[in-house]
Each structure stands twice: as structure tokens, then as C-alpha cells.
Backbone as CSV, one residue per row, in Angstrom:
resi,resn,N_x,N_y,N_z,CA_x,CA_y,CA_z,C_x,C_y,C_z
1,MET,-62.276,14.415,12.029,-61.178,13.413,12.800,-59.971,13.693,12.226
2,GLU,-59.147,13.860,13.360,-57.747,14.223,12.904,-57.126,13.364,12.135
3,ARG,-56.367,13.923,11.297,-55.460,12.755,10.232,-54.875,11.781,10.908
4,TYR,-54.309,11.987,12.029,-53.462,10.840,12.501,-54.382,9.765,13.015
5,LYS,-55.529,10.147,13.485,-56.547,9.105,13.752,-56.935,8.143,12.500
6,GLU,-57.468,8.538,11.594,-57.412,8.144,10.322,-56.130,7.143,9.807
7,GLU,-55.271,7.787,9.914,-53.795,6.817,9.730,-53.635,5.740,10.764
8,PHE,-53.993,5.822,11.942,-54.136,4.808,12.880,-55.007,3.795,12.644
9,ILE,-56.210,4.031,12.434,-57.168,3.076,11.770,-56.660,2.148,10.724
10,ASP,-55.929,2.533,9.543,-55.540,2.107,8.480,-54.331,1.078,8.883
11,PHE,-53.600,1.600,9.962,-52.418,1.024,10.500,-52.869,-0.166,11.148
12,MET,-53.802,-0.109,11.961,-54.546,-1.509,12.825,-54.977,-2.447,11.600
13,VAL,-55.503,-2.003,10.596,-55.894,-2.861,9.414,-54.817,-3.397,8.757
14,ASP,-53.856,-2.650,8.421,-52.484,-3.050,7.596,-51.784,-3.943,8.626
15,SER,-51.925,-3.836,10.057,-50.979,-4.670,10.662,-51.774,-5.991,11.213
16,GLU,-53.003,-6.167,10.584,-53.752,-7.170,11.077,-54.265,-7.342,12.557
17,VAL,-54.308,-6.158,13.038,-54.591,-5.903,14.539,-56.295,-5.813,14.664
18,LEU,-56.541,-4.967,13.968,-58.137,-4.882,13.973,-58.757,-5.679,12.602
19,LYS,-59.657,-6.671,13.264,-60.302,-7.761,12.093,-61.729,-7.669,12.347
20,PHE,-62.413,-8.314,11.333,-63.885,-8.259,11.237,-64.305,-9.613,10.999
21,GLY,-65.373,-9.971,11.522,-65.845,-11.408,11.404,-66.523,-11.949,12.531
22,GLU,-66.488,-12.934,13.356,-67.279,-13.284,14.437,-66.046,-13.872,15.377
23,PHE,-66.048,-13.285,16.555,-65.060,-13.666,17.667,-65.962,-13.641,18.994
24,THR,-65.190,-14.817,19.661,-66.016,-15.013,21.069,-64.969,-14.046,21.997
25,LEU,-65.554,-13.089,22.670,-64.777,-12.536,23.675,-64.547,-13.175,25.171
26,LYS,-63.918,-12.906,25.939,-63.895,-13.509,27.196,-64.953,-13.533,28.038
27,SER,-65.694,-12.314,27.868,-66.919,-11.922,28.441,-68.130,-13.141,27.826
28,GLY,-67.798,-13.718,26.771,-68.843,-14.479,26.047,-69.406,-14.012,25.148
29,ARG,-69.185,-12.408,24.827,-69.984,-11.883,23.748,-69.509,-12.625,22.543
30,LYS,-70.287,-12.492,21.387,-70.233,-12.725,19.965,-69.849,-11.412,19.566
31,SER,-68.918,-11.210,19.221,-68.343,-9.662,18.699,-67.882,-9.859,16.947
32,PRO,-68.654,-8.860,16.447,-68.304,-8.781,14.865,-66.660,-8.239,14.671
33,PHE,-66.155,-7.760,15.721,-64.877,-7.121,15.473,-63.963,-7.670,16.346
34,PHE,-62.591,-7.471,16.282,-61.858,-7.972,17.379,-60.541,-7.030,17.098
35,MET,-60.008,-6.426,18.194,-58.580,-5.898,18.230,-57.664,-6.732,19.116
36,ASN,-56.581,-7.099,18.463,-55.417,-7.897,19.259,-54.145,-7.009,19.088
37,ALA,-53.747,-6.345,19.966,-52.386,-5.730,20.059,-51.162,-6.382,19.792
38,GLY,-51.458,-7.604,20.315,-50.213,-8.526,20.287,-49.601,-8.895,18.715
39,ALA,-50.649,-8.437,17.901,-50.082,-8.478,16.364,-49.202,-7.694,16.283
40,TYR,-48.876,-6.534,16.859,-47.813,-5.467,16.626,-46.451,-6.258,17.020
41,VAL,-45.585,-6.694,16.034,-44.563,-7.720,16.533,-43.299,-7.168,15.790
42,THR,-43.263,-6.075,14.780,-42.097,-5.733,14.261,-41.528,-4.270,14.806
43,GLY,-40.551,-3.684,14.908,-39.917,-2.577,15.424,-40.408,-1.570,14.597
44,THR,-40.695,-1.554,13.242,-41.279,-0.531,12.495,-42.952,-0.213,13.238
45,GLN,-43.630,-1.391,13.400,-44.893,-1.423,14.214,-44.925,-0.763,15.585
46,LEU,-43.794,-1.088,16.024,-43.716,-0.505,17.532,-43.431,0.971,17.437
47,LYS,-42.824,1.433,16.519,-42.172,2.769,16.564,-43.423,3.636,15.950
48,LYS,-44.100,3.268,15.122,-45.295,3.723,14.540,-46.451,4.120,15.848
49,LEU,-46.600,2.759,16.546,-47.732,2.598,17.532,-47.129,3.851,18.568
50,GLY,-46.125,3.773,19.044,-45.643,4.738,20.105,-45.664,6.304,19.809
51,GLU,-45.830,6.532,18.199,-46.136,7.958,17.672,-47.269,8.033,17.866
52,TYR,-48.506,7.009,17.360,-49.748,7.408,17.653,-50.438,7.777,19.226
53,TYR,-49.635,6.916,19.813,-50.022,7.089,21.362,-49.440,8.127,21.969
54,ALA,-48.329,8.782,21.503,-47.850,9.849,21.911,-48.749,11.196,21.386
55,LYS,-49.315,10.976,20.326,-50.093,12.179,19.901,-51.369,12.291,20.666
56,ALA,-51.881,11.000,20.627,-53.046,11.114,21.447,-52.850,11.718,23.031
57,ILE,-51.887,11.011,23.518,-51.581,11.714,24.908,-51.447,13.145,24.911
58,ASN,-50.678,13.659,24.041,-50.495,15.263,24.006,-51.757,15.906,23.755
59,ASP,-52.809,15.372,22.950,-54.031,15.887,22.900,-54.820,15.819,23.877
60,ALA,-54.945,14.728,24.795,-55.883,14.633,25.955,-55.309,15.268,27.254
61,PHE,-53.844,14.770,27.389,-53.195,15.069,28.606,-52.349,16.167,28.746
62,GLY,-51.707,16.551,27.437,-50.513,17.441,27.430,-49.516,16.646,27.875
63,LEU,-48.260,17.136,28.085,-47.225,16.473,28.341,-46.721,17.053,29.585
64,ASP,-47.411,17.343,30.429,-47.165,17.825,31.942,-47.177,16.763,32.478
65,PHE,-46.410,15.710,32.740,-46.538,14.535,33.392,-44.843,13.887,33.403
66,ASP,-44.856,12.990,34.388,-43.537,12.421,34.647,-43.207,10.894,34.188
67,VAL,-44.381,10.185,34.423,-44.287,8.668,34.128,-45.255,8.032,33.438
68,LEU,-45.143,7.193,32.458,-45.823,6.423,31.732,-45.962,4.962,32.423
69,PHE,-47.044,4.444,32.795,-47.182,3.234,33.810,-47.829,2.304,32.617
70,GLY,-47.448,1.196,32.151,-47.910,0.119,31.438,-47.937,-1.182,32.185
71,PRO,-49.398,-1.664,32.537,-49.582,-2.694,33.500,-49.309,-4.064,32.161
72,ALA,-48.395,-4.831,33.339,-48.215,-5.816,32.701,-49.370,-6.951,31.851
73,TYR,-48.969,-7.383,30.829,-48.112,-7.465,30.146,-47.657,-6.564,28.917
74,LYS,-49.097,-6.757,28.320,-48.918,-5.808,27.089,-48.329,-4.411,27.403
75,GLY,-48.701,-3.739,28.662,-48.409,-2.443,28.603,-46.960,-1.922,28.635
76,ILE,-46.061,-3.245,29.102,-44.519,-2.976,29.045,-44.315,-2.239,27.737
77,PRO,-44.444,-3.093,26.767,-43.659,-2.538,25.442,-44.454,-1.378,24.988
78,LEU,-45.948,-0.758,25.220,-46.694,0.222,24.927,-45.843,1.367,25.840
79,SER,-45.537,1.196,26.832,-44.988,2.495,27.607,-43.546,2.528,27.306
80,VAL,-42.898,1.785,26.945,-41.347,1.948,26.407,-41.329,2.548,25.004
81,ALA,-42.250,2.006,24.268,-42.392,2.520,22.856,-42.887,4.105,22.539
82,THR,-43.936,4.343,23.663,-44.536,5.850,23.585,-43.544,6.665,24.339
83,ALA,-42.845,6.157,25.367,-41.915,6.969,26.033,-40.789,7.606,25.042
84,MET,-40.141,6.507,24.241,-39.376,6.899,23.396,-40.010,7.930,21.888
85,ALA,-41.306,7.833,21.718,-41.727,8.594,20.607,-42.029,10.091,21.380
86,ILE,-42.568,9.903,22.459,-42.651,11.417,23.084,-41.266,12.377,23.071
87,SER,-40.381,11.595,23.289,-38.821,12.150,23.427,-38.470,12.661,21.907
88,GLU,-38.812,11.449,21.032,-38.623,12.144,19.704,-39.292,13.269,19.014
89,LEU,-40.718,12.928,19.186,-41.440,14.110,18.794,-41.822,15.430,19.285
90,TYR,-41.519,15.220,20.662,-42.156,16.648,21.541,-40.705,16.980,22.336
91,GLY,-39.551,16.307,22.409,-38.279,16.763,23.117,-38.573,16.593,24.668
92,LYS,-39.611,15.796,24.861,-39.753,15.726,26.572,-39.652,14.357,26.875
93,ASP,-38.795,14.184,28.077,-38.002,12.890,28.561,-39.050,12.488,29.651
94,VAL,-39.996,11.631,29.495,-40.664,10.885,30.567,-40.246,9.684,30.743
95,LYS,-40.409,9.069,31.928,-39.727,7.657,32.390,-40.958,6.569,31.998
96,TYR,-40.416,5.631,32.057,-41.577,4.500,32.123,-41.449,3.276,33.262
97,CYS,-42.732,2.651,33.379,-42.868,2.164,34.691,-43.860,1.190,34.300
98,SER,-43.579,-0.148,34.671,-44.618,-1.300,34.709,-44.624,-2.304,35.936
99,ASN,-45.688,-3.022,36.274,-45.663,-3.568,37.293,-45.191,-5.343,36.653
100,ARG,-44.786,-6.130,37.778,-44.214,-7.649,37.379,-45.725,-8.120,38.031
101,LYS,-45.880,-9.475,37.348,-46.864,-10.224,37.911,-46.395,-10.896,39.070
102,GLU,-45.115,-11.107,39.330,-44.713,-11.701,40.599,-43.758,-10.782,41.011
103,ILE,-43.545,-10.631,42.511,-42.528,-9.806,43.077,-41.144,-10.485,42.971
104,LYS,-40.235,-9.605,42.498,-38.669,-10.250,42.595,-37.935,-9.847,43.721
105,ASP,-37.607,-10.901,44.508,-36.697,-10.874,45.657,-35.410,-10.897,45.473
106,HIS,-34.802,-10.521,44.569,-33.082,-10.496,44.138,-32.955,-9.498,43.196
107,GLY,-31.618,-9.008,42.984,-31.368,-8.044,42.080,-32.244,-6.712,42.092
108,ASP,-32.991,-6.490,40.951,-33.831,-5.721,40.835,-35.070,-5.818,41.357
109,VAL,-35.191,-5.714,42.972,-36.329,-6.404,43.473,-37.626,-5.378,43.441
110,GLY,-38.589,-6.028,44.138,-39.968,-5.321,43.959,-40.858,-5.864,42.859
111,ILE,-41.808,-5.087,42.808,-42.811,-5.378,41.773,-42.787,-4.706,40.716
112,LEU,-41.927,-3.431,40.483,-42.087,-2.707,39.433,-40.929,-2.849,38.617
113,LEU,-40.757,-2.572,37.555,-40.034,-2.346,36.232,-39.886,-1.372,35.965
114,GLY,-38.614,-0.543,35.502,-38.268,0.785,34.797,-38.110,1.586,36.252
115,SER,-38.611,2.662,35.837,-38.504,3.905,36.897,-39.264,3.580,38.439
116,LYS,-38.760,3.441,39.330,-39.720,3.485,40.597,-40.342,4.750,41.032
117,LEU,-41.606,4.596,41.212,-42.323,5.534,41.521,-42.002,6.392,42.851
118,LYS,-42.327,7.652,42.984,-41.984,8.481,43.980,-42.858,9.497,44.285
119,ASP,-42.968,9.998,45.626,-43.998,10.830,45.767,-43.808,12.014,45.054
120,GLY,-45.313,12.609,44.489,-45.369,13.690,43.728,-45.289,13.168,42.175
121,ASP,-45.086,12.272,41.879,-44.888,11.800,40.081,-46.291,11.911,39.674
122,ARG,-46.277,12.442,38.664,-47.577,12.394,37.912,-47.604,11.313,36.713
123,VAL,-48.618,10.438,36.873,-48.596,9.389,36.024,-49.733,9.326,35.136
124,VAL,-49.456,8.875,33.734,-50.332,8.366,32.898,-50.548,7.201,32.596
125,MET,-51.560,6.216,32.591,-51.308,4.865,32.320,-51.769,4.572,31.024
126,ILE,-51.208,3.632,30.868,-51.172,3.048,29.188,-51.784,1.586,28.831
127,GLU,-52.758,1.602,27.983,-53.035,0.094,27.656,-53.529,-0.260,26.358
128,ASP,-53.705,-1.347,25.978,-54.056,-1.486,24.468,-55.548,-1.195,24.230
129,VAL,-56.441,-1.908,25.185,-58.017,-1.806,25.145,-58.385,-2.087,26.741
130,THR,-59.516,-1.757,26.859,-60.174,-1.938,28.122,-61.449,-2.124,28.007
131,THR,-62.182,-3.632,28.196,-63.173,-3.826,27.973,-64.270,-4.005,29.294
132,SER,-63.561,-4.383,30.353,-64.447,-4.866,31.707,-63.553,-3.803,32.602
133,GLY,-62.297,-3.305,32.504,-61.613,-2.727,33.434,-60.915,-3.307,34.436
134,LYS,-60.819,-4.649,34.271,-60.277,-5.572,35.177,-58.743,-5.248,35.565
135,SER,-58.193,-5.025,34.438,-56.541,-4.342,34.665,-56.226,-3.450,35.448
136,ILE,-57.096,-2.435,35.078,-56.873,-1.371,35.742,-57.468,-1.627,37.558
137,GLU,-58.221,-2.468,37.576,-58.668,-2.667,39.119,-57.731,-3.330,39.858
138,GLU,-56.867,-4.099,38.784,-55.534,-4.737,39.563,-54.335,-3.667,39.532
139,THR,-54.199,-2.815,38.653,-52.905,-2.209,38.765,-52.888,-1.018,39.548
140,PHE,-54.192,-0.395,39.718,-54.136,1.131,40.233,-54.006,0.991,41.990
141,PRO,-54.426,-0.019,42.322,-53.908,-0.184,44.040,-52.626,-0.434,43.678
142,ILE,-51.706,-1.044,42.972,-50.140,-1.071,43.068,-49.618,0.052,43.096
143,ILE,-50.143,0.850,41.849,-49.314,2.343,41.736,-49.734,3.047,42.770
144,LYS,-50.883,3.082,43.414,-51.184,3.942,44.518,-50.277,3.505,45.982
145,SER,-49.891,2.131,45.782,-49.280,1.457,47.313,-47.751,1.799,46.974
146,GLN,-47.150,2.102,45.940,-45.637,2.254,45.888,-45.401,3.745,46.318
147,ALA,-46.309,4.712,46.084,-45.904,6.112,46.424,-47.091,7.132,46.149
148,ASP,-47.097,8.338,46.702,-48.126,9.165,46.795,-48.105,9.964,45.439
149,VAL,-48.622,9.272,44.429,-48.559,9.794,42.902,-50.044,10.369,42.679
150,ASP,-49.884,11.189,41.538,-50.937,11.634,41.080,-51.260,11.095,39.584
151,VAL,-52.378,10.151,39.592,-52.690,9.502,38.327,-53.622,10.452,37.430
152,LYS,-52.907,10.794,36.303,-53.510,11.931,35.602,-54.467,11.453,34.867
153,GLY,-54.492,10.168,34.396,-55.424,9.464,33.186,-54.791,8.010,32.636
154,LEU,-55.754,7.778,32.063,-55.473,6.367,31.023,-55.710,6.693,29.782
155,ILE,-54.901,6.126,28.998,-55.054,6.006,27.582,-54.934,4.670,26.889
156,VAL,-55.971,4.522,26.103,-55.953,3.272,25.345,-56.090,3.410,23.746
157,SER,-55.698,2.529,23.043,-55.655,2.807,21.599,-57.163,2.843,21.072
158,LEU,-58.038,1.818,21.193,-59.216,1.391,20.712,-60.260,1.698,22.007
159,ASN,-61.290,2.417,21.916,-62.466,2.447,22.907,-63.232,1.606,22.117
160,ARG,-63.781,0.611,22.712,-64.785,-0.294,21.953,-66.329,0.106,21.943
161,MET,-66.290,1.235,23.194,-67.808,1.831,23.460,-68.792,0.818,23.685
162,GLU,-68.406,-0.252,24.299,-69.466,-1.298,25.174,-69.726,-1.082,26.298
163,LYS,-70.695,-1.633,26.895,-71.009,-1.837,28.404,-69.830,-2.079,28.854
164,GLY,-69.580,-1.811,30.383,-68.699,-2.404,31.220,-69.520,-3.389,32.048
165,LYS,-69.325,-3.092,33.218,-69.881,-3.812,34.525,-71.635,-3.549,34.638
166,GLY,-71.962,-2.247,34.205,-73.057,-1.512,34.123,-73.585,-1.284,32.811
167,GLU,-74.119,-0.127,32.726,-74.722,0.018,31.500,-73.646,1.020,30.635
168,LYS,-72.954,1.688,31.660,-71.638,2.708,30.812,-70.351,1.959,30.194
169,SER,-69.710,2.837,29.678,-68.506,2.067,28.974,-67.475,1.699,30.124
170,ALA,-66.495,0.803,29.773,-65.484,0.478,30.788,-64.701,1.767,31.304
171,LEU,-64.452,2.567,30.300,-63.617,4.021,30.289,-64.393,4.924,31.206
172,SER,-65.696,5.041,31.041,-66.602,5.768,31.756,-66.893,5.475,33.330
173,GLU,-66.712,4.051,33.558,-66.874,3.412,34.897,-65.339,3.670,35.655
174,ILE,-64.239,3.622,34.652,-63.071,3.818,35.503,-62.822,5.354,35.835
175,GLU,-63.502,6.426,35.133,-63.342,7.620,35.373,-64.172,7.798,36.515
176,GLU,-65.393,7.281,36.639,-66.135,7.409,37.960,-65.626,6.755,39.318
177,ILE,-64.897,5.659,39.136,-64.358,4.956,40.064,-63.228,5.099,40.781
178,TYR,-62.264,5.768,39.860,-60.896,6.320,40.278,-60.708,7.766,40.195
179,GLY,-61.904,8.514,39.605,-61.455,10.115,39.242,-60.398,10.509,38.500
180,ILE,-60.135,9.551,37.681,-59.155,10.117,36.427,-59.685,9.987,35.088
181,LYS,-59.216,10.926,34.280,-59.656,11.128,32.995,-58.901,9.695,32.037
182,THR,-60.073,9.402,31.106,-59.544,8.454,30.036,-59.674,8.895,28.547
183,ALA,-59.039,8.571,27.886,-58.950,8.898,26.520,-58.723,7.514,25.553
184,ALA,-58.920,7.598,24.160,-58.460,6.541,23.181,-57.812,7.391,22.183
185,ILE,-56.874,6.673,21.356,-56.471,7.134,20.245,-57.565,7.194,18.991
186,VAL,-58.554,5.997,19.046,-59.921,6.234,18.441,-60.904,5.429,19.067
187,THR,-62.006,5.693,18.679,-63.300,5.071,19.160,-63.605,4.233,18.155
188,MET,-64.598,3.522,18.560,-65.114,2.455,17.520,-66.096,3.155,16.588
189,GLN,-66.794,4.259,17.087,-67.528,5.212,16.350,-66.612,5.587,15.321
190,ASP,-65.579,5.999,15.282,-64.454,6.434,14.517,-64.257,5.469,13.590
191,VAL,-64.003,4.454,13.917,-63.634,3.228,13.183,-64.780,2.812,12.142
192,ARG,-65.953,3.000,12.479,-67.122,2.690,11.749,-67.544,3.435,10.907
193,GLU,-67.233,4.850,10.971,-67.412,5.813,10.169,-66.536,5.814,9.106
194,TYR,-65.053,5.746,9.407,-64.055,5.840,8.564,-64.124,4.909,7.377
195,LEU,-64.369,3.510,8.105,-64.081,2.297,7.200,-65.388,1.922,6.270
196,TYR,-66.486,2.393,6.635,-67.621,2.220,6.010,-67.725,2.476,4.545
197,GLY,-67.714,1.532,3.528,-67.536,1.749,2.244,-66.161,1.867,1.545
198,ARG,-65.086,1.887,2.492,-63.809,2.353,1.951,-63.251,0.941,1.842
199,GLU,-62.382,1.258,0.707,-61.384,0.446,0.384,-60.025,0.522,0.967
200,THR,-59.867,-0.563,1.474,-58.247,-1.003,2.376,-57.483,-1.918,1.756
201,SER,-56.214,-2.098,2.658,-55.308,-3.314,1.864,-56.007,-4.418,2.174
202,LYS,-57.291,-4.387,2.858,-57.827,-5.970,3.007,-59.020,-5.857,2.223
203,GLY,-59.587,-4.802,1.682,-60.731,-4.863,0.799,-61.783,-3.834,1.532
204,VAL,-62.951,-3.751,1.090,-63.774,-2.955,2.005,-64.402,-4.111,3.248
205,LEU,-64.198,-3.230,4.359,-64.121,-4.228,5.472,-65.568,-4.230,6.366
206,ILE,-66.147,-3.023,5.850,-67.455,-2.428,6.477,-68.027,-2.101,5.198
207,ASP,-69.022,-3.042,4.798,-69.985,-2.868,3.913,-71.632,-2.725,4.555
208,ASP,-72.393,-2.862,3.537,-73.805,-2.626,4.119,-74.353,-3.532,5.334
209,THR,-73.817,-4.870,4.844,-74.059,-6.138,5.772,-73.502,-6.050,6.832
210,ARG,-72.171,-5.735,6.855,-71.311,-5.907,8.007,-71.846,-4.796,8.995
211,LYS,-72.200,-3.588,8.669,-72.626,-2.221,9.090,-73.702,-2.649,9.838
212,ALA,-74.762,-3.402,9.259,-75.874,-3.757,9.890,-75.616,-4.575,11.164
213,VAL,-75.081,-5.900,10.939,-74.277,-6.668,11.920,-73.514,-5.852,12.954
214,ILE,-72.971,-4.693,12.927,-71.940,-3.929,13.872,-73.411,-3.202,14.749
215,GLU,-74.111,-2.776,14.012,-75.158,-1.817,14.473,-76.233,-2.612,15.371
216,GLU,-76.428,-3.913,15.030,-77.198,-4.990,16.049,-76.269,-4.994,17.169
217,TYR,-75.033,-5.407,16.985,-74.335,-5.555,18.169,-74.308,-4.562,19.153
218,PHE,-74.320,-3.274,18.565,-74.253,-2.145,19.772,-75.594,-1.867,20.114
219,SER,-76.741,-2.498,19.443,-78.155,-1.928,19.819,-78.280,-2.880,21.406
220,GLN,-77.224,-3.982,21.515,-77.248,-4.852,22.464,-76.162,-4.643,23.563
221,TYR,-75.168,-4.097,23.131,-74.056,-4.152,24.089,-73.468,-2.664,24.017
222,GLY,-73.863,-1.804,23.308,-73.460,-0.515,23.266,-73.503,0.426,24.476
223,ALA,-72.652,0.919,25.103,-72.696,1.685,26.328,-73.527,2.656,26.361
224,LYS,-74.082,3.179,27.283,-74.821,4.277,27.395,-74.357,5.163,28.428
225,GLU,-73.459,6.101,27.573,-72.676,7.282,28.552,-73.610,7.877,29.498
């Protein structure tokens, strides 16, 4: 695993974004881990987060694109922070764009924030985590309705590696439905391997007992790629 991925896992733990315990997801599943990107709340955290996304985007898609699109609402700060990081790390100027939940009819009118999409734009979508694919289901048609753009792919911070609507992961389903590439800064497999038995700022988060609980969870809900 690349060093920046290991650093990102430590960063999630230190920021209290990634937690272990028992959590009830929107789907009703009882998960032994939970990731909440809303816990990134400081300027320093957002700066680092943007840098990790920038490195993962460069690895997965390269930098030959024009616009970072972050679905409302969590995708808005992600797209801004990452566009800034790409500029700083790679000297590449990309635009950011997000959708509004409600269409604005005065001033900066329309459904989009930031750069307006135009024909020929190459777009990378950016999200925190995708469990069901619902956000993409809502925002992909919005993007395509604004202009004739080329959506190069979707980047998330953590691939939970769980079943989506079928037996495959939500990211795999998105690839099949929309014909776009998907990627993640890290996968849950990366997290499990890196944290198992490792002392962190929060102690040992995955010991033998928790490892067994996580394995049981994935035996029931793990995706079959």
C-alpha cells in the first residue's frame, strides 16, 4: 500500500472520522465501523483531506480533466479543497462545480454552484463515501442535463466494499450503470489490514475480537465483485 494511503487511514482515525463499535446505517444494517466525513471541521483537516484526494485522483485518473464536481452538500467542500490541493501539488488549475438542492431564480441563477458546465468539459465526480449509489443516481442526470460533458469517473475517500442494490459493491454497480471508472483513496480491506494489531492515537482499534466481528459482517454484507 502506498505510504499516503497509510497516512490517510491514520488521518481518519485521528480526526475521529473513522470509528469502530456498533452503528446502525440508513440501510438498517448494524455495522461494526462507521465513517463520517462531516467530522472534518478545521482548515488544517480540510487542507490535508484535499491533498489525499488529489493524490488518489492523480493515481486513478491522471490530471487530464477540467472540472471537479461535488454533489451537495458534503461534496461541496470536498471539491473546493481538492481543487486547491491539485493546484498546489501539481500546478494544474481545475474548476469546481456543485449542485444546489434547490434551483436559485435570482442572482447566480440555476442549479449549479461554481463553474458552469460547458460542452466538452471532462468531469471527475468527488464524494465522501458511497454505500447505495443514491447520490450519484440523483446528480448524474443533473450533470448530463447541463451540457455535453465527459464524466471520467468518481472518486470517494473510502470504499466500504459492501453490497449495493445487488451482490456487487455500489462502486461496481455505478461503473456498470453509468459506464464510468470509480476509485477510492482506500478500501475497507486496506483499513482492516493496516489497523489490525496496530497501536494508534486511539489505541488498538482492530484486535482479534473486532477482526472477527468485522469478518462476520462482511460474510453477510460483503460485495461479490
